[in-house]
N, C-alpha and C positions, 0 to 999 in steps of 0.2 A: 268884684275881686275882694277876697278876704283881706282884712287889714294886715294880718301877719305876712301874707304873700306880698302885699304892696310895700310893707316895711322892708322885707328881704330884698325886693327889687331896688328900692331906694338905697339900701346899704351897699348892695353889690354895684350899683351904678356909681355910687360915691367912691367905692374902693377902686373900681376900674378907672374912674376919672383921675384919681391920684396917680395912676400909672401912665396916663396919657400926657406925654411931653412933646416937645418939638421934634426930638429925634425918634429913633426906632427902639422898640423894646426887644431885648434879647433875653431868652430864658437860658439859664445854665442848669444842667442836670445835677450839679453838685449842691448839696445842702451846705451853704456857707455860713460861717459864724457872723455875728453882728459886727465885730471889729476886724477890719482888714486894712493892710497898708495900701497906699496908692498903687504901688508896684504890683501887689497881689491882685487887686481888682483889675488892673490893666492886663496882667498876664492871663487871668481867667477870661476876660473879655476877648483877648486875642486868640486864645486856645479854642474857646467855644464858638466864636463867630468867624474865625479865619480872617478877620480884618486887622490890619496893622495898627490903625489909629481910629478912635471913636470920633463921631461927629457931635457937635453941640446938641445936648439933650438926649443923646443915646442913653438908654436905661438898661442896666444889667439886673435881671430879676432872678431871685433864688427862692425856691420853695423850701422854707425851713421845715415845714411839716405840711400835712394835707390841708391845714387851715391857716397857716402863717406864711406870709409873703415878705421877703426882704428885698429892698430895691436900692441900687446905687445909681445916681444920675451924674453924667459927665457934663462939666461946664468948661467949654473951650477957652473962655476969657481968662480963667485962672488955671487952666490945665489940671483940674482936680475932679476927683470923684467924690460926691457927697452922699453919705448914707441917708436915704430918704426915711428910713424907719421901718417899723414892723406894721404890716397891715393884716388884719384878720380877714380872711376870705373864706367863704363857705364853698364846699365842693358842690359841683353841679349834680342834680339828680333829674329824673324824668319830670319832676314837678317843680323844681327849684332852680333858678339861675345861679350860676357860680362858676368856679374854675374847674377845668378838667386837666388831667395829666395823661399824657400819651404813653404808649408802650411800644417796645420793639418786638414783642412776641408776634409770631405769624397769626393772622386772623384778627389781631387787634388794630387799633388806629394809633398812628404816631403823629405827634405834633412837631412840625419842623421849626427851625429857628425863625423862619419868616412867617410863622403862624399858619401856614397851610397844613392841611391834613393829608395823610397818606394811609390807605388801607394796606397794612403790611401783608405781602404775599398775593395781593389781588391780581397784579399783572401776570405773575407766574401761574396763578390758577386759571386765568383766562387763556393763557397760552396752552396750558395743559388740556383744557377743555377743547380748544381748537385742534390740538394734536390727537386727542381721543376721537373727535368727530372725523378727522381724516382717517384714522385707523379703522373706525367703524365703517366708513365708506369702502375702504380696501377690503375689510372682512366680508362685507355684503357682496362686493364684486367677486371675491374668491368663492363664496358660497354659491353664487349664481353660476360660476364656471363649473364648480363641482357638481351641482345639480344637472347642468347640461351634459357633463361627462357621464354621470350616472344614467341619464336618459339614453345616451349613445351606447353605453355598455349594455343596458337592458335590451335595446334594439338589436345589438350584435348577438346577444344570448338568444333572443327570439329567432334570429336568422340561423344561428348554429343549430338550435332545436329543430327548425324546419329542415335544415340539411340532414340532420341525423335521422329524422323521420323518412326522408326521401331515400337515404342510404339503406335504412332498415327495410323499406319496401322493395328496394332493388335487390337486397340480399334474399328476401322471400321469393321474389320473382326468379332469381338465379337458382335458388334451391328447388323451386318447382320445375324450372327448365331442366335442371340436372337430373331430377327424378324421372322426368319424362324421357330424357336421353338414356338413362340407365335402363328404363323399361324397354325402350326401342332396342338397345344393344342386347339386352337379355332375350328379347324375342328373336332377334336375328341370329344370336348364338344358338338358340334352341333350334332353329331351322337348319342350321348347318349340321 
């Protein structure tokens, strides 16, 4: 492993280690200033986590920029939030360990407050694909029914054409018979 990559891993490991406390780390989506009152930090914690009170060691983390991380740690013994400081953190890439930022855009990945990841819109896409598959099955069934109906119609047309041929032959037979009868009538009229 190249020494630059090793050094980056060591730096990132150290930075992450600074964030690992007894409590839980909570990220806020707000870019917070370095100086906040105790009430401000508590209000942001309550708003972003939905928790009324923090536990000892809970950490509120704010991304000040894509490479600067601010952290406040709660100490229950003194009921205070202590500003841990600014930590430089490198963004993650395909070849470098680092911090990632989630997104709420459809098709992107969001990072939840409990650090789990969610592919935005994935469950809807899976449902839509299932619905399309059901629709395709219905359309295939409809096409099969239509093809069967066309076969029946073609058979009926063939039967009608056969009937027409029979009728045309009957008409010819009737015409021939009528001609024969007219000839017989003419011969009898001539004899009278």
